[in-house]
N, C-alpha and C positions, 0 to 999 in steps of 0.2 A: 807261471812258469814251474815253479821249485815247490812240491809237494813239503809238509811238515817236517818230516822227517830228514830233508837234503838241508832245509833250511836250519835246523837243530844242528845236524854235523859242520855246517858254515860255521854257526855261530861259537861251536866249542873249538873248531880250530884257531880260528881268530881267537880267541881266550887263553887256551895253550902258547899259542906264539909269543903272546906277551907276556904268560907265563916263564915260559922259557928265557924269554931276551931278560926277564928280570931277575932270574936265576942264572944267570948265564951258564945257559945249557944250548949247545947248540947241534938240534937234534931235526931231521927232515922225516916229513910226517907222509904216509904212504896214502898216495891219492887213492878211494875208493874205486871199483869200476863204472859206477853208475855216470852216462856218458854225458847227463850236466855241469858235472863237475869238470871236465875236458870242453868246454864249450868253451871259446873265446868271446868275452862281451866286457862291456865297462862294468866299473862296479866300486862304490865306493864303503869305506868301513868308516863310523862315527862314533866315537866315545863320548859320554853322558856323565857328570859327577853330581849325583844330588839335581839331576836335571837340568844343568848348565853345560854347553857345548863344553868339553875338554881335548877334542881333537878330531881332525875330520881330513882325509886324504884318498884318492881315488882318481881310478883312469877313466876320464871322459869314454871313451872307447875301446874296444877290447885288443888289448894287443897279447895278452896271453890268455892260457887257460884261467877259467874261473877260478880253481882252485887255488895257485899261484898268486892270483891278483888278488885274493882276499888275504892269502898269506901274508904278502907283501905289504898290502895295504896296511894291516894290522898291528904290524907293526912300525911302518911310516905314520900311523895317526898317535899312535901312542909314547914315540920317541923322537920323530921328525916334523911334527907341523910346528914349525915356525912362530905361530901366535900362541907357543902354551910351553910350560916346561914338560919334560921328560916327565911320562907317570911313575909312581915311586910305589915300592911295596907297600906302604902305607896305606894309599889311596886304593889300591889295586881291588879291594871286597867293594868300594863306593861305585864303578865304574860299570855302565850299562853299554853295550854295545852293542849297536844298530850297524845291517847292512843294506844296502841299498845296490840291487842288480838294475844297469840303466836299461834301456832299450834302445835301436838306432836315435838318434841326430835326425831330426828334418824340419827342414830350413822355413821359418815361417815370414811367409812372403806378404799377412796382414794380421796384425794384430789380435783381431777376433778370433783367430784361430788357438790364442793362446788360453787356459782354463786353467784357473787357481784350483789347487788340489788333483791334477792330474796331471798338471805338465812341469818340469823343470828347466830352465833358461837356461843357454850355454850363447854367450855375445863375443864376437871378437873384430878389432876392429887393427888392423896392422899389428904390433908386437903386442897389443894389448886384449887381453881373452879373462874371463871371469862364467864363473857357473854357480848357479845355487840349486841344490836338489828340491823335487816340490815338495817337500815336507816344509820349506822353508818358510814360504808365503802364510802357511795354513798355520804352524807353529806362532808366528808375528800376529796371522792376524791381518796380512796384509791384501788390498785391493790390486787389481792386474798392473796399475799405475803405478803403484809404490813397488812390485815386484819387478817392472820392469827396469826403474830406478836403482832401486838397490842391487842389480845384477851388472848394473853400468857401475856404480861404485864398487863392487865388489873387482871387478876388472881393469880397477884404476882408470876411469875415464870419468868424464862431468855425467851428469845424472839424466841426463836429458839425453845421450847418446845413443840410443835405442831408435831417435828421429833423424840419425845421421844415416844416409841413403848406404854410404860404406860399411857402414857397421853390419858383420853377419849376425842374423839373430836364428835361432834354434831350439823348439824346444823337444824332449823326450819326456817320459814315463819310466817308473821305477817300482820297483818291486821291493817294497820295504818290510825287514822283520828284527827284531830286536829280540836280546835275551828277557828284557821284560815281561815282553809280550810272550815269549815262548818256554821260556825254561824258569820262569817263576815257579 
């Protein structure tokens, strides 16, 4: 979906948004003419510090232009993920930014449709919902059963919630790229 130049542009935007917040600068970034940045799509920004998760926030489905989503989610991942303290100036050089551009959600009718390494999962049941990106199962070496259980847990439900007929399960793919991969 994105070429190397477009990916680099989004990664640079993400880093600059975080740097501006750290430096208490309020600067708007002019959106390039490239139509991909105007597309409405779900996306997540993930921060890693020395290989460990340091923040991850995004939109499951597209509400805003990709450019605006990456800008907003970069700041949210760095300063608004409730699992972590805000990123500081002292650690910013150790932070690697990863972006995941999500496909549309596809309702899972049969668990056999889910493929580890290709699919992320989103589950919901009533007021509970949770999502794990495709790379999570691969990074942790999970099989399909473990991935399903961990997505249930992420949603705040019992680990076997995926077997409940009331639980809606969706799969999606993602285009994933990082500074470590593209800007090193």
